Residue frames as qw, qx, qy, qz and C-alpha x, y, z in Angstrom:
[[0.307, 0.060, 0.801, -0.510, -3.09, 21.92, 6.68],
 [0.656, 0.384, 0.073, -0.646, -5.84, 22.27, 4.06],
 [0.550, 0.422, -0.668, -0.270, -4.03, 19.81, 1.77],
 [0.044, 0.178, -0.937, 0.297, -3.57, 17.33, 4.61],
 [0.473, 0.211, 0.575, -0.633, -7.27, 17.46, 5.54],
 [0.665, 0.439, -0.212, -0.566, -8.31, 17.05, 1.91],
 [0.444, 0.349, -0.820, -0.097, -6.13, 13.97, 1.38],
 [0.134, -0.040, 0.876, -0.462, -7.28, 12.47, 4.68],
 [0.589, 0.310, 0.321, -0.674, -10.91, 13.04, 3.72],
 [0.622, 0.442, -0.480, -0.433, -10.27, 11.47, 0.32],
 [0.219, 0.252, -0.935, 0.118, -8.81, 8.39, 1.97],
 [0.254, 0.113, 0.788, -0.549, -11.64, 7.89, 4.47],
 [0.600, 0.394, 0.117, -0.686, -14.38, 8.58, 1.95],
 [0.708, 0.445, -0.447, -0.318, -13.00, 5.93, -0.39],
 [0.398, -0.428, 0.791, -0.184, -12.08, 3.11, 2.03],
 [0.806, 0.223, 0.510, -0.199, -14.40, 0.67, 0.28],
 [0.659, 0.736, -0.133, -0.083, -13.00, 1.62, -3.14],
 [0.005, 0.721, -0.689, 0.080, -9.44, 1.17, -1.83],
 [0.609, -0.186, 0.746, -0.193, -10.35, -2.31, -0.59],
 [0.814, 0.452, 0.330, -0.156, -11.97, -3.38, -3.87],
 [0.499, 0.809, -0.309, -0.013, -9.16, -2.00, -6.02],
 [0.236, -0.623, 0.737, -0.111, -6.57, -3.64, -3.75],
 [0.750, 0.029, 0.645, -0.141, -8.24, -7.03, -4.23],
 [0.738, 0.663, 0.102, -0.068, -8.31, -6.49, -8.00],
 [0.190, 0.840, -0.507, 0.038, -4.66, -5.38, -7.99],
 [0.505, -0.421, 0.745, -0.114, -3.70, -8.49, -6.04],
 [0.822, 0.279, 0.487, -0.093, -5.39, -10.74, -8.59],
 [0.643, 0.765, -0.037, 0.012, -3.96, -9.13, -11.73],
 [0.039, -0.824, 0.564, -0.035, -0.42, -8.89, -10.32],
 [0.406, -0.321, 0.855, -0.032, -0.27, -12.69, -9.93],
 [0.792, 0.377, 0.165, -0.450, -2.54, -13.68, -12.81],
 [0.685, 0.589, -0.413, -0.115, 0.25, -14.86, -15.12],
 [0.069, -0.517, 0.819, -0.242, 2.13, -16.81, -12.44],
 [0.586, -0.056, -0.785, -0.191, 1.59, -20.57, -12.22],
 [0.350, -0.223, -0.762, 0.497, 1.53, -20.42, -8.42],
 [0.189, -0.756, -0.437, -0.450, -0.73, -17.36, -8.46],
 [0.361, -0.838, 0.075, -0.402, -1.24, -15.77, -5.05],
 [0.913, -0.334, -0.071, 0.222, 1.09, -18.33, -3.48],
 [0.607, 0.414, -0.120, 0.668, 4.01, -16.21, -4.68],
 [0.240, -0.807, 0.076, -0.534, 3.03, -13.66, -2.02],
 [0.775, -0.575, 0.238, -0.112, 4.29, -16.25, 0.49],
 [0.941, 0.144, 0.047, 0.302, 6.87, -18.24, -1.50],
 [0.438, 0.700, -0.160, 0.541, 9.14, -15.25, -2.16],
 [0.335, -0.771, 0.326, -0.433, 9.39, -14.13, 1.51],
 [0.924, -0.317, 0.209, -0.047, 9.93, -17.71, 2.71],
 [0.852, 0.346, -0.032, 0.392, 12.81, -18.19, 0.26],
 [0.204, 0.755, -0.251, 0.571, 14.45, -14.95, 1.35],
 [0.627, -0.653, 0.272, -0.326, 14.04, -15.82, 5.03],
 [0.984, -0.066, 0.091, 0.142, 15.72, -19.18, 4.38],
 [0.639, 0.541, -0.144, 0.528, 18.70, -17.43, 2.75],
 [0.117, -0.767, 0.284, -0.563, 19.07, -14.89, 5.58],
 [0.823, -0.488, 0.210, -0.202, 18.79, -17.64, 8.21],
 [0.947, 0.140, -0.012, 0.290, 21.44, -19.72, 6.46],
 [0.482, 0.589, -0.186, 0.622, 23.88, -16.80, 6.14],
 [0.139, -0.634, 0.313, -0.694, 23.28, -14.85, 9.34],
 [0.807, -0.428, 0.145, -0.379, 21.99, -17.69, 11.49],
 [0.985, -0.074, 0.083, 0.132, 24.11, -20.70, 10.63],
 [0.722, 0.455, -0.096, 0.512, 27.18, -19.30, 8.85],
 [0.183, 0.615, -0.248, 0.726, 27.84, -16.17, 10.92],
 [0.427, -0.526, 0.315, -0.664, 26.01, -16.51, 14.21],
 [0.239, 0.089, -0.959, 0.122, 25.86, -20.31, 14.58],
 [0.477, -0.505, -0.593, -0.408, 22.15, -19.86, 15.37],
 [0.282, -0.019, -0.618, 0.733, 22.95, -18.21, 18.70],
 [0.150, -0.706, -0.659, 0.213, 20.40, -16.80, 21.14],
 [0.137, 0.349, 0.118, 0.919, 19.24, -13.23, 20.44],
 [0.356, -0.331, 0.176, -0.856, 17.57, -11.35, 23.31],
 [0.457, -0.114, 0.761, -0.446, 16.80, -14.68, 24.96],
 [0.800, 0.398, 0.236, -0.382, 15.24, -16.11, 21.79],
 [0.695, -0.003, 0.588, 0.414, 16.69, -18.63, 19.26],
 [0.083, -0.373, 0.344, 0.858, 17.87, -16.72, 16.21],
 [0.031, 0.249, 0.817, 0.520, 15.43, -18.36, 13.77],
 [0.106, -0.738, -0.661, 0.084, 12.36, -17.12, 15.72],
 [0.222, -0.676, -0.062, 0.700, 13.98, -13.74, 16.35],
 [0.155, -0.177, 0.559, 0.796, 14.66, -13.43, 12.61],
 [0.013, 0.398, 0.805, 0.439, 11.32, -14.47, 11.16],
 [0.128, -0.790, -0.544, 0.251, 9.31, -12.25, 13.50],
 [0.216, -0.658, 0.059, 0.719, 11.52, -9.21, 12.93],
 [0.111, -0.194, 0.614, 0.757, 11.69, -9.61, 9.16],
 [0.247, 0.468, 0.848, 0.035, 8.04, -10.53, 8.61],
 [0.189, 0.854, 0.332, -0.352, 6.88, -6.93, 8.17],
 [0.223, -0.547, 0.410, 0.695, 9.85, -5.94, 5.98],
 [0.284, 0.182, 0.798, 0.500, 8.56, -7.65, 2.84],
 [0.103, 0.793, 0.600, 0.008, 5.31, -5.70, 3.06],
 [0.143, -0.866, -0.020, 0.478, 6.94, -2.34, 3.78],
 [0.319, -0.382, 0.572, 0.652, 9.60, -2.77, 1.09],
 [0.230, 0.316, 0.795, 0.464, 7.25, -3.97, -1.66],
 [0.032, 0.827, 0.544, -0.134, 4.55, -1.50, -0.67],
 [0.162, -0.788, 0.103, 0.585, 6.91, 1.47, -0.83],
 [0.255, -0.272, 0.657, 0.655, 8.56, 0.44, -4.10],
 [0.161, 0.441, 0.809, 0.356, 5.33, -0.49, -5.88],
 [0.034, -0.846, -0.469, 0.251, 3.49, 2.48, -4.42],
 [0.253, -0.607, 0.184, 0.731, 6.20, 4.91, -5.52],
 [0.034, -0.139, 0.647, 0.749, 5.49, 4.21, -9.19],
 [0.232, 0.466, 0.840, -0.150, 1.74, 3.70, -8.84],
 [0.267, 0.779, 0.223, -0.522, 0.55, 7.12, -10.01],
 [0.046, 0.561, -0.579, -0.589, 3.02, 7.14, -12.90],
 [0.067, -0.036, 0.952, 0.296, 1.87, 3.73, -14.14],
 [0.087, 0.510, 0.853, -0.066, -1.87, 4.18, -13.57],
 [0.067, 0.484, 0.148, -0.860, -2.49, 7.86, -14.22],
 [0.206, 0.142, -0.584, -0.772, -3.42, 7.40, -17.89],
 [0.183, -0.308, -0.927, -0.115, -6.15, 4.91, -16.87],
 [0.168, -0.695, -0.626, 0.312, -7.94, 7.47, -14.69],
 [0.252, -0.111, 0.093, 0.957, -6.86, 10.75, -16.31],
 [0.223, -0.248, -0.430, -0.839, -10.27, 11.38, -17.89],
 [0.514, -0.527, -0.671, -0.084, -12.20, 10.32, -14.80],
 [0.299, -0.741, 0.193, -0.570, -13.12, 12.20, -11.65],
 [0.873, -0.137, -0.438, 0.165, -10.90, 9.84, -9.69],
 [0.470, -0.864, 0.170, -0.051, -9.39, 10.52, -6.22],
 [0.644, 0.594, -0.442, 0.190, -5.73, 10.32, -7.22],
 [0.162, -0.635, 0.629, -0.418, -4.37, 10.15, -3.69],
 [0.837, -0.192, 0.408, -0.310, -5.88, 6.70, -3.16],
 [0.804, 0.479, -0.347, -0.063, -3.84, 5.14, -5.98],
 [0.263, 0.490, -0.749, 0.359, -0.75, 4.58, -3.79],
 [0.516, -0.270, 0.550, -0.598, -3.06, 3.52, -0.94],
 [0.920, 0.117, 0.133, -0.350, -4.77, 0.67, -2.78],
 [0.692, 0.500, -0.509, 0.109, -1.48, -0.54, -4.28],
 [0.007, -0.454, 0.731, -0.510, 0.01, -0.68, -0.78],
 [0.684, -0.135, 0.431, -0.573, -3.12, -2.33, 0.62],
 [0.890, 0.285, -0.266, -0.237, -2.90, -5.05, -2.03],
 [0.486, 0.419, -0.693, 0.328, 0.46, -6.03, -0.48],
 [0.361, -0.404, 0.526, -0.655, -1.04, -5.98, 3.00],
 [0.921, -0.046, -0.028, -0.386, -3.05, -9.16, 2.38],
 [0.804, 0.302, -0.470, 0.203, 0.13, -11.14, 1.74],
 [0.090, 0.481, -0.589, 0.643, 1.64, -9.71, 4.90],
 [0.672, -0.298, 0.297, -0.610, -1.30, -10.91, 6.99],
 [0.968, 0.094, -0.190, -0.130, -0.97, -14.45, 5.59],
 [0.593, 0.421, -0.530, 0.436, 2.79, -14.47, 6.22],
 [0.193, -0.479, 0.496, -0.698, 2.30, -13.14, 9.73],
 [0.866, -0.200, 0.089, -0.450, -0.23, -15.88, 10.48],
 [0.904, 0.214, -0.342, 0.141, 2.35, -18.48, 9.40],
 [0.301, 0.502, -0.527, 0.615, 5.06, -16.83, 11.52],
 [0.506, -0.418, 0.371, -0.657, 2.82, -16.80, 14.61],
 [0.965, -0.043, -0.080, -0.248, 1.98, -20.48, 14.01],
 [0.734, 0.349, -0.464, 0.353, 5.68, -21.41, 13.76],
 [0.007, 0.479, -0.521, 0.706, 6.41, -19.50, 16.98],
 [0.758, -0.304, 0.156, -0.556, 3.46, -21.22, 18.66],
 [0.959, 0.093, -0.267, 0.023, 4.91, -24.62, 17.73],
 [0.533, 0.405, -0.473, 0.572, 8.23, -23.41, 19.14],
 [0.475, -0.396, -0.634, 0.463, 6.62, -22.65, 22.50],
 [0.052, -0.077, -0.116, 0.989, 5.81, -18.94, 22.12],
 [0.003, 0.565, 0.825, 0.022, 2.11, -18.99, 22.94],
 [0.020, -0.557, -0.233, -0.797, -0.02, -15.91, 22.12],
 [0.298, -0.436, -0.628, 0.571, -0.97, -13.84, 25.16],
 [0.033, 0.893, 0.376, -0.243, -2.60, -10.53, 26.02],
 [0.256, -0.638, 0.301, 0.661, 0.59, -8.83, 24.77],
 [0.383, 0.156, 0.734, 0.538, -0.10, -10.17, 21.28],
 [0.192, 0.820, 0.529, -0.103, -3.04, -7.75, 21.02],
 [0.119, -0.809, 0.131, 0.561, -0.60, -4.86, 20.58],
 [0.467, 0.002, 0.678, 0.568, 0.33, -6.40, 17.23],
 [0.275, 0.767, 0.560, 0.149, -2.69, -4.58, 15.79],
 [0.129, -0.923, 0.021, 0.363, -0.99, -1.28, 16.68],
 [0.342, -0.489, 0.583, 0.551, 2.16, -2.18, 14.75],
 [0.425, 0.368, 0.753, 0.342, 0.14, -3.55, 11.84],
 [0.157, 0.915, 0.367, -0.053, -1.74, -0.25, 11.61],
 [0.214, -0.836, 0.256, 0.435, 1.49, 1.74, 11.90],
 [0.464, -0.157, 0.703, 0.515, 3.16, -0.36, 9.20],
 [0.355, 0.614, 0.661, 0.247, 0.19, 0.23, 6.88],
 [0.020, 0.972, 0.176, -0.155, 0.06, 3.99, 7.56],
 [0.368, -0.671, 0.415, 0.492, 3.84, 4.41, 7.29],
 [0.471, 0.051, 0.728, 0.497, 4.04, 2.50, 4.00],
 [0.273, 0.760, 0.564, 0.174, 1.05, 4.34, 2.50],
 [0.128, -0.943, -0.026, 0.305, 2.46, 7.70, 3.61],
 [0.381, -0.491, 0.549, 0.559, 5.88, 7.06, 2.06],
 [0.428, 0.316, 0.748, 0.396, 4.19, 5.75, -1.09],
 [0.167, 0.904, 0.390, -0.057, 2.08, 8.92, -1.37],
 [0.188, -0.865, 0.238, 0.401, 5.15, 11.14, -1.05],
 [0.423, -0.308, 0.699, 0.488, 7.34, 9.01, -3.35],
 [0.448, 0.495, 0.706, 0.237, 4.64, 8.58, -6.01],
 [0.147, 0.961, 0.181, -0.151, 4.26, 12.34, -6.26],
 [0.257, -0.757, 0.442, 0.405, 8.01, 12.91, -6.43],
 [0.541, -0.027, 0.748, 0.383, 8.37, 10.20, -9.07],
 [0.430, 0.775, 0.457, 0.073, 6.04, 12.18, -11.33],
 [0.037, 0.985, -0.117, -0.124, 8.43, 15.13, -11.05],
 [0.045, -0.707, 0.699, 0.101, 11.77, 13.31, -10.93],
 [0.878, 0.200, -0.336, -0.276, 12.06, 10.06, -12.87],
 [0.487, 0.367, -0.729, 0.310, 15.05, 8.80, -10.87],
 [0.486, -0.473, 0.381, -0.628, 13.15, 8.75, -7.56],
 [0.964, -0.092, -0.055, -0.242, 12.29, 5.06, -7.85],
 [0.782, 0.316, -0.403, 0.355, 15.96, 4.11, -8.26],
 [0.032, 0.529, -0.476, 0.702, 16.96, 6.37, -5.37],
 [0.716, -0.364, 0.188, -0.565, 14.22, 4.83, -3.25],
 [0.955, 0.062, -0.290, 0.005, 15.48, 1.31, -3.97],
 [0.517, 0.375, -0.500, 0.584, 18.89, 2.28, -2.59],
 [0.273, -0.462, 0.359, -0.764, 17.35, 3.97, 0.44],
 [0.879, -0.240, -0.025, -0.412, 15.22, 0.91, 1.22],
 [0.853, 0.157, -0.423, 0.264, 18.29, -1.33, 1.09],
 [0.201, 0.422, -0.480, 0.742, 20.00, 1.02, 3.53],
 [0.572, -0.395, 0.178, -0.697, 16.93, 1.02, 5.78],
 [0.940, -0.087, -0.293, -0.151, 16.97, -2.79, 5.83],
 [0.752, 0.129, -0.442, 0.472, 20.56, -3.10, 7.02],
 [0.077, 0.281, -0.404, 0.867, 20.40, -0.08, 9.33],
 [0.698, -0.371, -0.063, -0.609, 17.71, -1.75, 11.40],
 [0.393, -0.396, 0.772, -0.305, 17.49, -4.55, 13.95],
 [0.880, 0.200, -0.119, -0.415, 16.14, -7.12, 11.50],
 [0.859, 0.291, -0.404, 0.118, 19.34, -9.17, 11.17],
 [0.640, 0.024, -0.466, 0.611, 21.54, -8.07, 14.06],
 [0.348, -0.922, -0.165, -0.035, 21.89, -5.85, 17.13],
 [0.507, 0.599, -0.325, 0.527, 25.06, -3.71, 17.33],
 [0.647, -0.436, -0.399, 0.481, 27.19, -3.26, 20.45],
 [0.293, 0.092, 0.006, 0.952, 28.08, 0.31, 19.47],
 [0.041, 0.609, 0.578, -0.541, 25.75, 2.84, 21.14],
 [0.132, 0.481, -0.215, -0.840, 26.09, 5.35, 18.30],
 [0.182, 0.020, -0.834, -0.521, 25.07, 2.76, 15.72],
 [0.079, -0.440, -0.877, 0.177, 22.15, 1.73, 17.93],
 [0.086, 0.578, 0.280, -0.761, 21.00, 5.35, 18.18],
 [0.212, 0.312, -0.511, -0.772, 21.04, 5.67, 14.39],
 [0.138, -0.171, -0.953, -0.209, 19.07, 2.41, 14.13],
 [0.009, 0.516, 0.722, -0.460, 16.38, 3.73, 16.46],
 [0.188, 0.478, -0.060, -0.856, 15.81, 6.68, 14.12],
 [0.244, 0.078, -0.792, -0.554, 14.78, 4.15, 11.48],
 [0.680, -0.095, 0.161, -0.709, 11.02, 3.36, 11.78],
 [0.792, 0.141, -0.571, -0.165, 11.80, -0.21, 10.68],
 [0.250, 0.217, -0.776, 0.537, 13.56, -0.67, 14.03],
 [0.423, -0.077, 0.413, -0.803, 10.39, 0.29, 15.89],
 [0.818, 0.112, -0.209, -0.523, 8.33, -2.15, 13.84],
 [0.654, 0.238, -0.712, 0.092, 10.78, -5.05, 14.17],
 [0.120, 0.141, -0.749, 0.636, 11.11, -4.66, 17.93],
 [0.549, -0.030, 0.218, -0.806, 7.37, -4.08, 18.30],
 [0.823, 0.111, -0.429, -0.357, 6.55, -7.31, 16.47],
 [0.533, 0.182, -0.764, 0.316, 9.07, -9.22, 18.62],
 [0.143, -0.148, 0.586, -0.784, 7.67, -7.76, 21.82],
 [0.697, 0.012, 0.024, -0.716, 4.14, -8.76, 20.85],
 [0.889, 0.150, -0.363, -0.233, 4.96, -12.31, 19.74],
 [0.745, 0.185, -0.547, 0.334, 8.14, -13.32, 21.56],
 [0.280, 0.243, -0.523, 0.767, 9.05, -11.07, 24.50],
 [0.376, -0.667, -0.642, -0.046, 5.58, -10.39, 25.93],
 [0.314, -0.359, -0.220, 0.851, 6.26, -6.72, 26.66],
 [0.230, 0.883, 0.396, -0.100, 4.17, -3.60, 26.08],
 [0.620, 0.044, 0.183, 0.762, 6.82, -2.13, 23.81],
 [0.122, 0.654, 0.297, 0.685, 4.94, 1.00, 22.74],
 [0.482, -0.847, -0.146, -0.169, 4.53, 1.90, 26.44],
 [0.767, -0.491, 0.083, 0.405, 7.95, 0.95, 27.84],
 [0.469, -0.050, 0.326, 0.819, 9.57, 2.72, 24.89],
 [0.179, 0.829, 0.483, -0.219, 7.11, 5.60, 24.75],
 [0.089, -0.733, 0.247, 0.627, 9.76, 8.01, 23.48],
 [0.192, -0.111, 0.801, 0.556, 10.21, 5.86, 20.35],
 [0.199, 0.586, 0.785, 0.021, 6.44, 5.67, 19.96],
 [0.065, 0.874, 0.204, -0.436, 6.11, 9.46, 20.05],
 [0.166, -0.533, 0.522, 0.645, 9.04, 9.86, 17.65],
 [0.215, 0.124, 0.870, 0.426, 7.50, 7.48, 15.12],
 [0.167, 0.755, 0.618, -0.140, 4.09, 9.16, 15.37],
 [0.016, -0.833, 0.067, 0.549, 5.73, 12.53, 14.78],
 [0.239, -0.325, 0.699, 0.591, 7.77, 11.13, 11.88],
 [0.226, 0.367, 0.846, 0.313, 4.84, 9.61, 10.00],
 [0.092, 0.844, 0.435, -0.299, 2.75, 12.74, 10.65],
 [0.097, -0.716, 0.287, 0.628, 5.46, 14.97, 9.19],
 [0.223, -0.100, 0.811, 0.532, 5.88, 12.71, 6.15],
 [0.209, 0.589, 0.778, 0.065, 2.13, 12.69, 5.57],
 [0.050, 0.865, 0.187, -0.463, 1.90, 16.48, 5.75],
 [0.118, -0.554, 0.526, 0.634, 4.78, 16.88, 3.28],
 [0.230, 0.120, 0.892, 0.371, 3.36, 14.20, 0.98],
 [0.193, 0.718, 0.654, -0.141, -0.14, 15.73, 1.07],
 [0.024, 0.825, -0.028, -0.563, 1.11, 19.25, 0.33],
 [0.122, -0.393, 0.688, 0.598, 3.26, 18.10, -2.60],
 [0.248, 0.313, 0.896, 0.196, 0.50, 15.87, -3.95],
 [0.183, 0.808, 0.511, -0.228, -2.09, 18.65, -3.94],
 [0.065, -0.751, 0.212, 0.622, 0.36, 21.21, -5.30],
 [0.017, 0.388, -0.726, -0.568, 1.25, 19.17, -8.39],
 [0.478, 0.259, 0.822, -0.172, -1.86, 17.04, -8.76],
 [0.517, 0.744, 0.266, -0.329, -3.42, 19.17, -11.49],
 [0.243, 0.793, -0.471, -0.300, -0.14, 19.14, -13.42],
 [0.672, -0.218, 0.704, 0.071, 0.44, 15.38, -13.46],
 [0.753, 0.556, 0.352, 0.010, -0.73, 15.16, -17.08],
 [0.298, 0.919, -0.259, -0.022, 2.03, 17.58, -18.10],
 [0.297, -0.654, 0.695, 0.004, 4.71, 15.37, -16.52],
 [0.843, 0.093, 0.527, -0.056, 3.56, 12.11, -18.16]]
């Protein structure tokens, strides 16, 4: 508990620093690209087009999903995935890649994964604004239910930062963690409701254990279905709160336990 409180305090005491470093990280990561920051949107749009062509036109013939045309159902459900996936993968190697830059400074190491993740969050907000605009044109007008989107945005940010904290610590100890994490994230993508909904109850139960399912359905409820998803599915809400809390505790304990030894692992 002491480790958890220390990491939490470090995060809250350095919110402004996290924001400034995230903005700097966003600039330098796209500095050498001709399109610059536009790549934060171009890449997701291209992937969405591919998934829509394969799963929407080729396999599903653009059928209705939960009362919604597949294209709207897809773009809303997948919109948060790009942020979570990139945030986790980039955050997992953040301490390894940046430790030498701050090794001789009195720097709060636990915020390194946080600001790397937050740098990806800006692109997610821009993409989400575009998705909401497309849905608005399609007749899905924002309502009071859209307010709950802030809950899922916050959860996506906390979940991604928590996994990044845990993975970045493990990657200092085990060099193969990043490769393992890539495989796990691919599994998490397909074992979720982003592209399809299974008819098998057992498969659906496994999907619900995946926090990506909660996020995808939460986004759809806020933008498309107009339902208070976190209330009507309170058991999933409690499960996801418990899951991210457990991951944060484990990540904080491991981070504090090995933090003073990071230099030995580099």
